[in-house]
C-alpha positions as CSV (number, residue, x, y, z in Angstrom):
1,M,0.3,-23.3,-0.9
2,A,0.3,-19.9,0.8
3,L,-0.7,-16.7,-0.9
4,K,2.1,-14.2,-1.6
5,I,2.0,-10.6,-2.9
6,D,4.7,-9.7,-5.4
7,I,5.2,-6.0,-6.2
8,D,7.5,-5.0,-9.1
9,L,8.5,-1.4,-8.5
10,T,9.9,-1.1,-12.0
11,T,6.7,-2.0,-13.8
12,Q,4.4,-0.7,-11.1
13,R,2.5,-3.9,-10.9
14,L,1.3,-6.0,-8.0
15,R,0.6,-9.7,-8.4
16,L,-1.2,-12.0,-6.0
17,L,0.4,-15.4,-6.3
18,D,-0.6,-18.8,-5.2
19,G,2.7,-20.7,-5.7
20,A,3.7,-19.9,-9.3
21,R,0.1,-19.2,-10.3
22,C,-0.9,-15.5,-10.7
23,L,-4.4,-15.1,-9.2
24,R,-4.7,-11.3,-9.7
25,E,-2.7,-8.5,-11.1
26,Y,-3.1,-4.8,-10.4
27,A,-1.6,-1.5,-11.4
28,V,0.0,0.4,-8.5
29,S,1.9,3.6,-7.7
30,S,4.9,3.6,-5.4
31,G,7.1,6.4,-4.0
32,A,7.6,9.5,-6.2
33,N,11.1,9.8,-4.5
34,G,12.0,6.3,-5.8
35,N,12.9,3.2,-3.8
36,G,14.7,3.2,-0.5
37,E,14.3,2.3,3.1
38,I,15.4,5.3,5.2
39,Q,12.9,7.0,7.5
40,G,11.7,10.3,6.2
41,S,12.9,9.6,2.6
42,G,9.4,9.3,1.0
43,C,10.8,6.3,-0.8
44,T,9.2,2.9,-1.1
45,P,11.1,0.2,0.8
46,R,12.3,-2.9,-0.9
47,G,12.7,-6.5,0.3
48,R,10.7,-9.1,2.1
49,H,7.7,-7.9,4.2
50,I,4.6,-9.3,5.7
51,V,1.1,-7.8,6.1
52,R,1.3,-6.9,9.8
53,A,-2.2,-5.5,10.1
54,K,-5.4,-5.1,8.1
55,I,-7.4,-1.9,8.7
56,G,-10.8,-0.9,7.3
57,A,-12.9,-4.1,7.0
58,G,-16.4,-3.3,6.2
59,L,-15.9,0.4,5.4
60,P,-17.4,1.9,2.3
61,A,-15.3,2.2,-0.8
62,G,-13.6,5.6,-0.7
63,A,-13.7,5.8,3.1
64,V,-11.1,8.4,4.2
65,L,-8.6,7.1,6.8
66,R,-6.3,9.3,8.8
67,A,-3.9,7.9,11.5
68,R,-5.5,4.5,10.6
69,R,-9.0,5.6,11.7
70,W,-12.0,6.3,9.6
71,T,-12.8,10.1,9.6
72,R,-16.5,9.3,8.7
73,E,-15.7,11.0,5.3
74,V,-16.0,9.3,1.9
75,W,-13.8,10.7,-0.8
76,S,-15.5,12.8,-3.5
77,P,-14.3,15.4,-5.9
78,E,-15.8,18.1,-3.7
79,L,-14.1,16.8,-0.6
80,H,-10.8,16.6,-2.6
81,A,-11.2,20.3,-3.6
82,R,-11.7,21.3,0.0
83,H,-8.4,19.6,1.0
84,P,-5.8,20.3,-1.8
85,G,-2.5,18.5,-1.3
86,R,-3.9,16.0,1.2
87,D,-2.3,12.5,1.0
88,W,-5.5,10.5,0.6
89,I,-5.5,7.0,2.2
90,L,-8.8,5.4,1.2
91,S,-10.9,2.3,1.6
92,R,-8.5,-0.2,3.2
93,I,-5.0,-0.4,4.7
94,L,-2.6,-3.4,4.5
95,W,0.1,-2.2,6.9
96,L,3.5,-3.7,6.0
97,S,6.3,-4.8,8.3
98,G,9.8,-5.6,7.1
99,V,11.3,-9.0,8.0
100,E,14.9,-8.3,7.0
101,R,16.8,-6.8,10.0
102,G,18.9,-3.9,9.0
103,R,17.3,-3.6,5.6
104,N,13.7,-2.9,6.3
105,R,13.3,-3.8,10.0
106,L,14.4,-1.9,13.1
107,G,16.5,1.3,13.3
108,C,16.1,4.0,10.7
109,V,14.9,1.5,8.0
110,D,11.8,0.1,9.8
111,T,9.0,-0.2,7.3
112,F,6.3,-0.7,10.1
113,R,7.4,2.4,12.0
114,R,7.5,4.3,8.7
115,Y,3.8,3.6,8.3
116,I,4.2,2.0,4.9
117,Y,0.8,0.7,3.6
118,L,-0.9,-0.8,0.6
119,H,-4.0,1.5,0.4
120,G,-6.6,2.9,-1.9
121,T,-6.3,6.2,-3.7
122,P,-8.7,8.6,-5.4
123,D,-10.0,7.5,-8.7
124,T,-8.5,10.6,-10.3
125,D,-4.9,9.5,-9.4
126,R,-2.9,7.9,-12.1
127,L,-1.5,4.5,-11.4
128,G,1.4,2.8,-13.1
129,T,3.9,5.6,-12.3
130,P,5.6,6.5,-9.0
131,A,3.6,9.2,-7.3
132,S,3.1,8.3,-3.6
133,H,4.9,9.4,-0.4
134,G,6.3,5.9,0.0
135,C,3.2,3.8,0.3
136,V,1.9,1.6,-2.5
137,R,-1.4,3.1,-3.9
138,M,-4.1,1.0,-5.5
139,R,-7.5,1.6,-7.1
140,N,-10.1,1.4,-4.3
141,E,-11.9,-1.6,-5.8
142,D,-8.5,-3.4,-6.2
143,V,-7.3,-2.8,-2.6
144,I,-10.7,-3.9,-1.3
145,E,-10.5,-7.1,-3.3
146,L,-6.9,-7.8,-2.2
147,F,-7.8,-7.0,1.4
148,D,-10.6,-9.6,1.3
149,L,-8.3,-12.3,-0.3
150,V,-5.2,-12.1,1.9
151,P,-4.8,-12.8,5.7
152,A,-2.6,-10.9,8.0
153,G,0.9,-12.5,7.9
154,T,0.8,-12.7,4.1
155,E,4.3,-12.4,2.6
156,V,4.9,-9.3,0.5
157,D,8.0,-8.9,-1.7
158,L,8.8,-5.4,-3.1
159,H,11.6,-5.5,-5.7
160,E,13.0,-3.6,-8.7
């Protein structure tokens, strides 16, 4: 049976499934602007997706990623204080691509072109409530574990 990622945007929980069996469950944080697919909305897209790319293998926990590249920084409270308001993308990226044409693929609703990721976040960020700019944030240790468990191509379902 193939692994699948199920993200419940209402409960802010991500489950890694093997068929009907739940292998892991994590608290997440989706878009503060709610759920939606339109480019520039800051919302988290819904529907069926796949993990199109995995970025950050072997990086240290807390590695700071900008434009999908490691900046050679590792997040710390001091670094955070030097960059207030920065949208921290840490540790690993699982870059999503929609598979439903017109809903989350192509045109102004294209999840991949919107750069929607599952990614790590500072340990000081609360999970379990919507707070991101559209991505799905996870604890660093959780996103690293998930990254190591799933291959590119894994199905991801985001739903309410």
